[in-house]
VEXZAMI-213078 format. One record per residue (C-alpha): residue in three letters; y, x, z. Coordinates in steps of 0.1 Angstrom, whole numbers, padded with zeros to 4 digits, always signed. Layout:
// VEXZAMI-213078
ALAYXZ...
***
This chain:
// VEXZAMI-213078
MET-0322+0488+0026TRP-0347+0479+0052ASN-0366+0510+0060PHE-0390+0501+0087ASP-0418+0520+0102ASN-0433+0503+0129THR-0450+0531+0156TYR-0449+0506+0185THR-0477+0483+0168ARG-0498+0518+0167LEU-0501+0519+0206PRO-0529+0492+0224GLU-0525+0456+0215LYS-0522+0450+0254PHE-0489+0463+0247PHE-0475+0436+0229SER-0481+0401+0214TYR-0481+0399+0170ILE-0459+0371+0161GLU-0434+0359+0138PRO-0397+0340+0145PHE-0395+0306+0144PRO-0376+0290+0118VAL-0343+0277+0124LYS-0329+0245+0108SER-0297+0255+0095PRO-0286+0294+0097GLU-0249+0303+0094LEU-0234+0337+0099VAL-0211+0343+0129ILE-0202+0373+0128LEU-0215+0406+0115ASN-0210+0442+0126SER-0200+0460+0093SER-0200+0493+0107LEU-0232+0493+0124ALA-0247+0481+0095LYS-0238+0509+0072ASP-0249+0535+0103LEU-0281+0518+0098GLY-0284+0518+0059LEU-0279+0485+0053ASP-0261+0467+0028GLU-0234+0447+0042GLU-0231+0423+0012TYR-0266+0418+0013LEU-0268+0406+0051LYS-0241+0380+0043SER-0262+0365+0017ASP-0280+0335+0020GLU-0315+0357+0020GLY-0298+0386+0046VAL-0286+0354+0068GLU-0319+0339+0067ILE-0329+0376+0081LEU-0311+0379+0107ALA-0318+0341+0119GLY-0357+0348+0120ASN-0365+0325+0088ARG-0375+0353+0068ILE-0393+0382+0074PRO-0379+0417+0054GLU-0403+0439+0037GLY-0416+0464+0059ALA-0412+0444+0092LEU-0441+0440+0113PRO-0430+0418+0139ILE-0441+0418+0177ALA-0429+0406+0212GLN-0435+0432+0239ALA-0450+0430+0271TYR-0436+0441+0303ALA-0435+0436+0339GLY-0405+0441+0365HIS-0387+0438+0397GLN-0367+0411+0402TYR-0345+0410+0428GLY-0367+0434+0448ARG-0400+0414+0440PHE-0427+0428+0412THR-0433+0398+0387MET-0453+0396+0350LEU-0429+0394+0325GLY-0421+0402+0284ASP-0400+0394+0254GLY-0397+0354+0264ARG-0370+0344+0236ALA-0371+0379+0212VAL-0390+0396+0187LEU-0387+0430+0172ILE-0392+0432+0136GLY-0390+0467+0132GLU-0380+0502+0138GLN-0354+0510+0114ILE-0352+0547+0099SER-0315+0554+0095PRO-0299+0576+0066SER-0296+0601+0093GLY-0330+0598+0103GLN-0326+0583+0135ARG-0351+0555+0147PHE-0334+0519+0161ASP-0353+0490+0173ILE-0343+0458+0152GLN-0350+0428+0179LEU-0344+0393+0167LYS-0329+0377+0203GLY-0335+0337+0209SER-0359+0338+0182GLY-0382+0310+0195LYS-0412+0310+0221THR-0433+0338+0227PRO-0466+0344+0245TYR-0443+0356+0273SER-0421+0329+0274ARG-0431+0317+0309GLY-0424+0280+0299GLY-0391+0282+0285ASP-0387+0274+0249GLY-0378+0308+0235ARG-0343+0304+0222ALA-0304+0313+0230THR-0271+0294+0226LEU-0241+0305+0209GLY-0220+0312+0239PRO-0239+0344+0258MET-0252+0358+0221LEU-0214+0360+0215ARG-0209+0375+0249GLU-0232+0400+0246TYR-0218+0414+0213ILE-0183+0415+0223ILE-0196+0434+0257SER-0223+0455+0242GLU-0198+0466+0214ALA-0170+0471+0239MET-0196+0495+0261TYR-0200+0515+0229ALA-0165+0519+0218LEU-0163+0530+0254GLY-0185+0555+0253ILE-0214+0545+0274ALA-0246+0545+0263THR-0255+0510+0250THR-0278+0487+0231ARG-0257+0475+0202SER-0250+0443+0183LEU-0258+0441+0145ALA-0248+0404+0140VAL-0247+0361+0154VAL-0261+0336+0135LYS-0261+0298+0144SER-0292+0279+0136GLY-0280+0245+0133GLU-0297+0233+0160THR-0292+0220+0194VAL-0304+0239+0225ILE-0304+0223+0263ARG-0292+0238+0294ASP-0273+0221+0316ARG-0259+0204+0288PRO-0267+0203+0249LEU-0253+0236+0237PRO-0254+0251+0196GLY-0285+0275+0193ALA-0280+0309+0182VAL-0302+0344+0175LEU-0281+0378+0179THR-0297+0410+0162ARG-0302+0435+0188VAL-0299+0474+0178ALA-0318+0498+0204SER-0331+0535+0203SER-0358+0513+0217HIS-0368+0488+0239ILE-0391+0508+0264ARG-0383+0498+0300PHE-0391+0507+0332GLY-0408+0479+0333THR-0430+0486+0306PHE-0442+0512+0324GLU-0448+0494+0355TYR-0470+0465+0332VAL-0492+0492+0318ALA-0497+0504+0352ASN-0506+0474+0368PHE-0522+0455+0341CYS-0537+0482+0316ASP-0565+0506+0318PRO-0551+0538+0333LEU-0550+0563+0305GLU-0529+0538+0289VAL-0501+0550+0310LYS-0508+0584+0291ILE-0508+0570+0260LEU-0475+0554+0269ALA-0456+0584+0284ASP-0465+0607+0253TYR-0451+0580+0231THR-0417+0578+0249ILE-0417+0617+0254LYS-0423+0622+0213ARG-0398+0594+0205HIS-0370+0598+0232TYR-0374+0632+0247PRO-0396+0657+0221ASN-0381+0688+0237LEU-0404+0682+0268GLU-0437+0678+0244LEU-0445+0714+0251CYS-0434+0718+0288ASP-0454+0723+0316ASN-0459+0689+0338LYS-0440+0670+0312TYR-0445+0640+0329LEU-0427+0650+0359ASN-0400+0666+0337LEU-0395+0633+0316LEU-0389+0616+0355LYS-0365+0643+0355GLU-0350+0638+0327VAL-0346+0598+0329VAL-0329+0604+0363LYS-0305+0626+0347ARG-0291+0603+0319TYR-0292+0571+0347ALA-0268+0594+0369LYS-0246+0599+0336LEU-0249+0563+0327ILE-0244+0550+0362SER-0214+0569+0368LYS-0201+0558+0338TRP-0205+0519+0345GLN-0185+0531+0376LEU-0157+0546+0359VAL-0148+0515+0340SER-0154+0495+0368PHE-0186+0478+0346ILE-0210+0458+0371HIS-0243+0450+0357GLY-0253+0419+0377VAL-0287+0422+0372MET-0300+0455+0374ASN-0341+0445+0376THR-0359+0472+0365ASP-0370+0452+0332ASN-0335+0462+0324MET-0337+0495+0327THR-0345+0512+0294ILE-0361+0545+0294SER-0336+0559+0270GLY-0311+0556+0293GLU-0288+0526+0271THR-0270+0500+0284ILE-0291+0465+0277ASP-0291+0428+0287PHE-0250+0415+0291GLY-0257+0381+0308PRO-0242+0378+0341CYS-0223+0414+0337ALA-0184+0415+0339PHE-0156+0439+0347MET-0141+0445+0380ASN-0106+0434+0384GLN-0091+0442+0418TYR-0112+0472+0434ASP-0135+0457+0458PRO-0171+0478+0462SER-0180+0443+0472THR-0177+0423+0438VAL-0204+0405+0426PHE-0200+0383+0396SER-0238+0369+0388SER-0240+0333+0399ILE-0282+0341+0410ASP-0272+0371+0429ARG-0267+0353+0463TYR-0272+0382+0483GLY-0253+0405+0466ARG-0279+0428+0457TYR-0264+0438+0425THR-0223+0445+0436TYR-0202+0472+0420GLY-0208+0492+0451ASN-0247+0490+0453GLN-0254+0500+0416PRO-0261+0537+0426LYS-0284+0529+0450ILE-0301+0505+0432ALA-0310+0529+0404GLU-0320+0555+0423TRP-0343+0525+0436ASN-0351+0514+0403LEU-0356+0551+0396ALA-0385+0551+0424ARG-0403+0519+0408PHE-0405+0541+0377ALA-0418+0571+0394GLU-0447+0556+0404THR-0459+0546+0377LEU-0463+0585+0366LEU-0479+0597+0401PRO-0515+0601+0384LEU-0496+0620+0354ILE-0474+0640+0378SER-0503+0658+0398ASP-0542+0647+0404ASN-0535+0653+0442LYS-0518+0623+0450LYS-0500+0636+0479GLU-0486+0665+0457ALA-0476+0643+0432ALA-0456+0617+0454GLN-0441+0645+0466LEU-0428+0663+0433ALA-0416+0627+0427GLN-0402+0623+0457GLU-0377+0653+0451ALA-0370+0645+0412VAL-0358+0611+0423SER-0339+0625+0451LYS-0320+0645+0431PHE-0303+0614+0419SER-0276+0606+0443GLU-0268+0643+0437LEU-0264+0644+0399PHE-0248+0608+0404ASN-0223+0623+0427SER-0213+0652+0404GLU-0211+0630+0371TRP-0185+0606+0391LEU-0167+0633+0403ASN-0163+0650+0371GLY-0154+0615+0359MET-0128+0609+0384ARG-0113+0647+0377SER-0108+0637+0345LYS-0095+0602+0354LEU-0068+0620+0373GLY-0057+0647+0349ILE-0080+0676+0368PHE-0094+0706+0351ASN-0109+0727+0379GLU-0129+0719+0408GLU-0118+0718+0449ASP-0137+0710+0478LEU-0111+0681+0488ASP-0112+0664+0455GLU-0135+0639+0468PRO-0112+0629+0499LEU-0084+0627+0477PHE-0102+0602+0451ASN-0117+0581+0479GLU-0081+0578+0495LEU-0066+0567+0463LEU-0098+0543+0462ASN-0091+0530+0497ILE-0055+0521+0490MET-0065+0503+0460GLY-0088+0482+0479LYS-0063+0476+0510TYR-0036+0466+0486ASN-0062+0444+0460ALA-0051+0466+0430ASP-0067+0463+0394PHE-0089+0491+0391THR-0081+0493+0350ASN-0045+0488+0353THR-0040+0515+0380PHE-0056+0546+0363ARG-0036+0530+0331ASP-0004+0530+0353LEU-0008+0567+0365THR-0015+0575+0329LEU+0015+0562+0318CYS+0033+0575+0346ARG+0045+0543+0355LYS+0046+0526+0391GLU+0053+0488+0393ASP+0076+0474+0421ASN+0046+0462+0439ASP+0035+0466+0476MET+0005+0494+0468TYR+0033+0516+0447THR+0059+0513+0474SER+0036+0516+0503GLN+0040+0549+0522GLU+0001+0554+0518PHE+0005+0557+0480LYS+0036+0578+0484LEU+0016+0600+0507TRP-0015+0601+0482TYR+0004+0604+0450GLY+0025+0640+0469LYS-0010+0652+0473TRP-0024+0644+0438GLN+0009+0661+0423GLU+0004+0690+0444ARG-0034+0695+0436LEU-0020+0691+0396SER+0001+0722+0404ARG-0034+0742+0418GLN-0045+0744+0379LYS-0032+0766+0353GLU-0032+0736+0326ASP+0001+0724+0326ARG+0011+0684+0326GLN+0008+0675+0292SER-0029+0683+0290SER-0036+0668+0319LEU-0019+0635+0306GLU-0041+0639+0274ILE-0073+0642+0293MET-0063+0610+0315ARG-0056+0592+0282LYS-0092+0597+0271ASN-0107+0586+0302ASN-0091+0558+0312PRO-0092+0529+0290SER-0060+0509+0283VAL-0081+0477+0280ILE-0114+0465+0288PRO-0130+0432+0280ARG-0111+0414+0308ASN-0134+0382+0320HIS-0104+0355+0315ARG-0101+0371+0276VAL-0140+0369+0271GLU-0139+0334+0284ALA-0110+0323+0261ALA-0129+0338+0229LEU-0163+0321+0236GLU-0146+0286+0245ALA-0128+0290+0212ALA-0158+0299+0193VAL-0178+0273+0206GLU-0158+0247+0213GLU-0133+0247+0186GLY-0155+0270+0161ASP-0119+0292+0162LEU-0134+0328+0158SER-0101+0343+0155VAL-0095+0350+0190MET-0128+0368+0194LYS-0118+0391+0164ASN-0085+0398+0177LEU-0102+0409+0210ASN-0129+0429+0192ASP-0098+0444+0172VAL-0081+0455+0207LEU-0114+0467+0222SER-0127+0487+0195ASP-0100+0515+0205PRO-0101+0508+0244TYR-0083+0543+0247GLY-0057+0536+0217TYR-0024+0531+0244THR-0014+0510+0213GLU+0014+0484+0213LEU-0010+0455+0206GLN-0030+0463+0235GLU+0003+0452+0261GLU-0005+0416+0264TYR-0045+0423+0267THR-0041+0441+0299ASP-0025+0411+0321LEU-0045+0399+0348PRO-0058+0364+0350PRO-0043+0335+0369LEU-0055+0330+0403SER-0073+0300+0392ASP-0100+0324+0378ILE-0106+0342+0411PRO-0134+0340+0421TYR-0151+0345+0387ARG-0191+0335+0380THR-0214+0349+0353PHE-0248+0334+0344CYS-0275+0347+0325GLY-0273+0323+0297THR-0311+0318+0294
***
């Protein structure tokens, strides 16, 4: 059952605070991720029992757990500030049957030393939202934290109005963030940055332990992971919404699904978050912001990279500057797969950008455009009937003819890289409204079932490809805190 090994608590105590979750009034299981529970080595029936639900709610501490709230800092919208787990408790590190280590964290579990005046609680809607989106990201093949369960607390939480409270059980390979390094570098002993870096390497990048200058190589590996991660976000139209450094994990997993959403009409300036008033975290800005955040992480490692400050800064700058090249390579390869292309040609990038520009001009839906191309289907609309698109389509077909793979092979790789369905914003909102306002979980269950196989192209998915009514535009998301 539970198989905890709490290595983070063996780090300096400045890195965290021991704290137990605050019990909730009347816990009730809303949803349990059965397949994830199995992968973690947890018994599904036990988790559904009264005792299991008490653990998922934070009312009971399982054997071997050692609950803590982690300290971290971060650049939020470009400004540095002290942060920490303000409404979350890490109850332990579960060792799965396969030997993998996973953080088990309760989100919405009450006040901590880092709550900054907040109540430490979470509401049902945002916790269900995180469950839906994180599991959809996992199904899309994108590195992400995951959701094990959501439990209603039986309590009312006051936000802009009274709302039902809830606790989410989040699973991550770890919760070490860029902001964790920023916290230690700014508020702890300089030697403790080395302790954190050594721990991170051992936990996430053990292949680096015997490398020359393992700290520089740590930076290089994190740069690589984020080049891959952000390219995957862009390739499925995912917009994170709050790419602060405290929401960037060292493991390269997507974390924090508050203001996130998926773009419908292709527009690089798309922003959903209600608090992103200046468009810092638009779809088009995500690669640039990732590189900026990586630079902040790099700054914390400078004393470890070299004793010579000038040399350290130069080496770190060179490592971070590789992000753009790596990201572009990942994105180009991803676009080739989305368009059924196997080999590389110099004019591929202009071909891809030409399609995106046409999509932007005609307000074409990002996901459905690539879905139509995969299905060899062109709707009778302004874009598909335009001369621009017809010319582009001819260039694309000519490009496909210049490779040894046949058209069937192209269609197969397109199906594997162009999701038929994504968590459409209006579908997510409908599921949340039914669950929160009416206590009807069937809408969410149906949505989760469809999203669990995004590349399936099943008949059941057809209705989930519909676009939102115009009344839903512009769409806004909120952090849910």
